[in-house]
N, C-alpha and C positions, 0 to 999 in steps of 0.2 A: 422634800430634803435634798440639799445639794452637797455632794461631797468634794473638796478640795484637796487633792493627793500628791503630796511631794513637788509643788509647783515652782519652777524658776521660771523668770523673765528678763531677757534683756533686748535691746535693738540695737540693729546693725549702725553703725555711723560712717562718715567717709575714711575714719582711720581704722575701718574694723570693727569687732565686736564692742558694744559699750559695754558701762558697768551694770552688774546685775541689779534690777529693780526690785525683784523679789526672788529669794532665795531658799528653797527646799519648804515653802509653806504647806502647811497641812490642817485644815479644820473640815468641820460640818456644821451646816446651818439646819436646823431641824424644820417641820413644817410648821407653820403658823408662827415662825417666830421673826420679829422683825431687826434688823441688825443696821447697826450706825457704824460707818467708817471714821477713824479719827486719825490724826497724825498731820506731822510737818509738811509743808509744801515740797513737793518733790517724792514723797514717801512711797508713791504708788497706788493711791486711793483710785484714782481714775482707770489707772492701768488694771488692777483688780477686778474692778466695776465691769470695764470690757471684755476681761476674761471669763468670767462669770456670765455675763451677757450674749457670750459667742461672737462680739465683734470682733476680739482679739483673739489668738492661739497662744499658748504656753510654748516658751523654747523647749522645754521638759517638763515632765509631769501631766497629769490627768484630772479633768472637772467633769464629774457626774451630776447631772441633773434630772433627777427624779420627779419632776413637775414640770411646767409651763414657765419659762422664765423671760421677761421683756427683755427689749435690749433698752441700752440706759437712756433715760429720759433725761433731757436736758443736755447730751451728747448730739454734737451737729453732724457726725461723721456718720456713715452707712445710707446716705444719699447719693444719687446719682445726679453730678452737678450738671448735665447738658439737659436732663429731663426737668419739667417742672414740677412743682408741689403736687400738682393733681396727676400726673402722670407716675410719679413715685408713690404716692398714695393708691393709686390703683394696682401698681406692680406688687405693694405689700399684701393689698387684699386678696388678690389671686393666688399668692404665696400661701396664705393662710386659707384658701377655699372659701373665699365667701362672694362667688360670681353672682349668687343669686340676688346678694341684696347689696352689692357694691355702690350703688346710688345712693342709699341711705347711708353708708358707712363714709362716703365722699363727704356728703353734706355735714355728717357730725364732724368730720376732722376740719374741713373748711371753716364751720362754725366755730370749734373751740381755737384753732391756731389763732383766729384773729389776725390774720395778715392781708386779708382785703385781696385787693388785684393781684398782688403777688403769688397769688396760689396759683397761677397760670402763667407764671414767668420762672425761667430756670434756676433751679438752686443755686448756681454758682452767682446769681445776683443777690441772695439772701445775705444779710447782717447774721453774726453768730446767734444773736437773740432770736432772728426770723427762723433760723433753723432750729433751733431750740423748742420754740413755739411749736412748729409742725410734729418735730418727734413726739412730743408731748401729746398732743392729739392724736398721732398716729398709735399711740402706744394705750390709750384710753379707749381705743376704738375696738379693741379684742380684749377678750376674757385670759389673764393670766393669772397665775397661782402665786405667784413672784413678780412684784415690778422692781425695775432699779432704777435709782434717780441719783444723777449727778449733777447737783444744784439746781434742779427744776424748779424748785421754789424761790429761786432769784432769777430767772428769766422774764425779761418784760417790766411793764412798769408795774405800780403797786395792784391796781385791779388784777392784773392778769396771776401776780403773785398771790393774791389772795383766792383766785379764781382756783389755782394750783393747790393750796393749801385745803380748800375744801373738798377737791377732789380726792387728795391724800385721804381725809378721813371717812370718804366715802368708802376710798376701799378697803380701809380697815376692816370694815364688818365683812368682806370674803377673802382677802387677800392678804399677803405681807409684803414688807418692804425691805429692800437693801438700797442703804442710802449714804452720799456723802453730801455734807453741809456744811457752812462754816457759822452758821447759827446753831447755839449750844441749846436754845430752848426748842428749835426744831427737831432736832436729834431727841431730844428729852420727849417732845410731844408723842412721835409716833415709833420710836425705839425701844424694846425692850433691853436686848443684848447689843455688845458692843464690841468692835475689832480695834485693836489699836496697832497700828503700822509703825514700824521703826528699825531703821537701818536693813530694808529687806526683809524682816522679820514681821510675825503678826504674833499678837497676844489676844485670846478669847476671853470675853468676859460676861457672865450670863447677866449682868447689869450694865446698863448703860452707863450708869454715873460714875460705876468704878473706872469703866475705858476713859470717860473723860477727866476723873480725879488722875490716872495713870499719866495721861497724856500731858496735863498740866504741870504735873509735879517733873515730869521728864524737861519741859521747857524751862524750870527754874531752876536747874543744875546748872 
């Protein structure tokens, strides 16, 4: 279960505090429920994913995670730019207490990311797609109750996108997803519930189709 309680979020700009991205949002994601986030560009979908995944912190409010939650797959942040992909992966393995089988996990991450010799190059030399693929492999190397995906199925070429889709289908047998995707069919395939973000607020729907319909109706006005 994930409890989002009265969350506000805005970012500092060169002119002071920016506008509120999220304003007093509250909702509960029950166990074993996969949720799709929908909304216009700039509505705060990726911001909300980063907050739920612990990559970012709210300006006000509290998020309680009563389960193991991944960082956002497809999001290139959270990696140390001067370190190589391998060094970043080793660091994450140690954080998660996997010293004993670190080489096996590194081999899995390297194989899954499919970035070749770049695995031993600094992250700052990576393209955004390469960062996303590495984050995807990192996430799958560990067992989480909830996996977070920010357009992860759109990273890389067609073969890698299919590989990501297959991985998600396998995850559904043991975990749930919270995901952002511009593909309506992807959201319908993997999510049962939906959250529509609009004007800094959120609207929860038990059926992803209802969330998609509400979003589409708002765009037609």
